[in-house]
N, C-alpha and C positions, 0 to 999 in steps of 0.2 A: 403204204408204210414200210421202210425198213426197220430191222430190229434196232440197229445202233441209233438210228435217228430217234425213235421212240424212248429207248434208254436215256438218251442225252436230255432229251426233252422233260422226261420224267425227274430225273436228277435236279434239271434247273427249276421245275415246278416244287418240288419238296424243299429244296434249299430255301427258296424264296417265301414259302407260306408257312415254313416252320422254324427255320433258323436251325435244323438238325445238322449234325455233321454228316457228310456225305462221301461214300466211296463208289466207283463204278467199275464194274468187271474185275474186282481185284480178289484173289484168293486169299481165304481168311486163315488158313494155316500152312503146314508143310505141303510138299507136293502130293497130290491127289486130295486135297482138300476141296471142299465145295467152293465155288465162285459165282455168287449171286451177280445178277446184272446191276442192281443198285443195293447198297447197305447202307442204313442210316441208325443213327442212335442219338439220345437227347444229349446235351452238354450237362451231364450229371455224373458225379463221382458214384454216388450211391445207387441211383437207378437209371441208368443209360438207357433201358428198354431198347436193344437192338432189334431192328426188323429188316428182314430180307425181302426184296422185292425182285420177282421173275416176270420178265417182260417176253409175251409171246405175241407174234404177228400172224400166226396161221393156226387154223384148229388142228392140223396134224401134228405139228410142234408142241401144242398144249396136251393132247391126247397121250402123245408118246411121253412126255414128262410125269404126267399123272399117272400114266399105267406102269412105268419104271419106278416110281415113288423118289424121283430126284429130289423133290421138294424138301423131303424129310430129311436129307443129309444137311440142310439149313440149320436145323432145329438145335444142332449141337452149340451154335454160334448165335442164333437168334431166337428172341421169344415169340416171333411170329413170321408167318410167311403170307404174303400178299402177291397175287397175280396182277398183271397189268396187261390189259389187251386193248385193241381198238374197239369202238363202240359198236355193239351187235356181233362179235364174235362168237361169244359165250355168255350164258346167263350164271346167275348166282349159284343155281342148283347144279351145276356141272363143276364147281369148285370143291375140292376135297374139305371134309368137315374140319373145322379149326382154322382153315385158311381164309384170307381176305380176298376181295375183287375191287380193282379199279378199272375204269375205262375211259379211254381217251378218245374226243371227237375232235378230229382234224378239220372240220369246217369251222367250229368255234375256237379251236385251239385251247381246250379246258379239258380238265380232268373232273372225273366223278367218282366219288365213294359209293359203290353198290352194295358191298358186304364188308362188314368189319370182322377181323380175325379174333381168335381167342389168343390173349396174350398170356405166355408162360413165363415164369421167372427162369432167367439164365444167368450164370455167373462164366464171365470171360476169363480164359487162363491170362496170366501177365503177359506169356509171349504173344498171344494174339493181340493184346491191347498194344504193346510195343510195335507189333508190325504194322496195325492199322495207323500208328501215329507216325511212323517213318515213311511208309509208302503214301500216307494221306498229304503230308507235307511235301513230299517230293513231286506227287503228281499235282498238288495245287499250284507249285511253283512252274511246272511245264505247262499246265493249262494256262495260266495268267500270261506267261512269255508268250505262249502262241498266240494267244487271243491279241495281245497288244501289237504283235507283229503283224498279224492279218489286218488288224484295223489301221496301222500304219501303211501298209501297202495298199490297201483298198483306197484309202484318203490321197495316197500319192498318185494313184491311176486317175481318180476322179478329178483331181486337181490339173494333172496334164491333160485329160481329154476336154474338160468343160472350163477350166479356168477357176482361180481362187474364190471369186465371188459366188459362181454356182456352187462350187465345192462347199464352201462355207453355209450356203443355204441349205444343202442335201443334209449335210451332216447335224445342222441345227434341227433339221425334222426328224433325224435319226435319233439324236438326242432327246428330243420331246416324246418319242415314240417309246424310247426306252424308259423314260421318266413315268409314262403313262403306264407301262406295263409293271413297272415296279411299284406304283400305288395300287394298281389292280391286285397284284399279288398280296400286298400289305393289307387291303381290305378282305382279299379271300382268307388270308391268315387269322384276321381278327375273327372273322365269321365262324371259322372253324373252331378258334380257341373258344369262342362264346357259346358253339353248340357243345363243345366237350364239357364246359363247365355246367351247362343245362343238363347235360347226360348224367354227370356226376351229382348234380343235385337232386334228380330224379331217382337216381339208384340210392342214395342216401335216404331220401324219404321213403322208398319203397322197402328199404331194409329196415327202417324204423317202423313201419307199418307192420311187417312181419314179425319183429321182435316184439310188437305189443299185442300182436294175435297169438304168438306162442305163450306170452305171459298170461294173457286172459284165458287161453284153453288150459293152460296149467292150474290157474286159479279156480275156474270153474269145475275142472276135474277133482280138485281137491273138496271144493264144496259139495260135489255130488257124491262124494266118496263118504263124507260125514254124514250126509243125509240118506246114505244107503241107496243111492241111484247109481244107474249104469253111467260110468264116465265117459264111455265110447258113443253115447246118444246125446242129442240136444233136447233141451227141455224148455218149455215156455215158462214165462215169469208166473203165470198163475199157477202152473204145475209145480213150481217150487215153492211158492207160498202154501199150497195145499199141503204139501208134504210135510212142510215146517210144521204146521198146523197139526198135522197128525201126529208127530213127534212130541209136540207139547202138550197134546191131550194125553198121549201115552205116559209122558213123564209125571202128569198130575196124579193120573191113577196109581202108576207105580208107588209115588209119595204117599198116597192116602193109604195104600196097602201096607208100606212099610211103617207107617205112624201106628196101624193097627197091631201090626205084629210085634212092634216095640212095645205096646202096652201090655199084651198077653205076656210078653217075656218078663215085664217087671211083676206081673201079678205070681207069675211062676216062681220068680225069684223070691219075693216075699214070702210065699208058703213054704218054701224049702228053708228059710231062715227062722221058721216059728219054733218055741221051745214045746217038749213033751206036754206040760201043764195046759200051754195055749192050744194044743192040738185037742187034749182032753175036754177042755171047756168048750172048745168050738164043736167038738163031736157031741158034747151033752146037750148044748145049747140047741144043736141040730136034730137031737132026739126030741 
């Protein structure tokens, strides 16, 4: 499969399943700026999440790109980079850290996501957004015009060669196939959307579990410190109960000692307040 064929097929697939804005082989900035094969972003003013797709149809081209670090230049304009290759060309372990991987199966004409990229926040300059808008509208117009012209010429040739009735039947079948492909892409987009929602739910669940674990660890650590236990160790319930009983017993003993000392202090203070006659009387009584 040729590079441009896979690039165009990828753009059609992405626009069909996600409804994202798409640009192919377009320079993202001034002269010398990177030119990803496919550039896509969400239709969102606050969170467009731009992604650059790099198509590779040969192992040598892929290795050369990775070695030179060409894909890293995309990160100025994209929050993630995804390599797209024919199925079996490389594995997810060959892809640089943080990059994603998609494969294309020509036998089934389907794409598969093998590895998801790490998405980083990126802010696009106004000049880049304006360039995307101008070039995107111009290219979309050219593509639609060329597609309509090609379809008209094909239909004219078929009608001339086979007649109106046969041509009408052929194009009815073609329209049915296009409708089928469109519905398949809709179903794929729905499945992908549901998978993303499920992944988001799982991530929120895991995050909540981690928060609960952190709170529990902090609470147990505070309890351990109050009880005089090592907060970096784990203790069984019966160990904690035994420690609480030990502290309670010690507290009771300390209270009894404190009461006795208090009584002794009261007697001592009473003796110190006695008058000299009382002291003599007490002394005589003692004699």
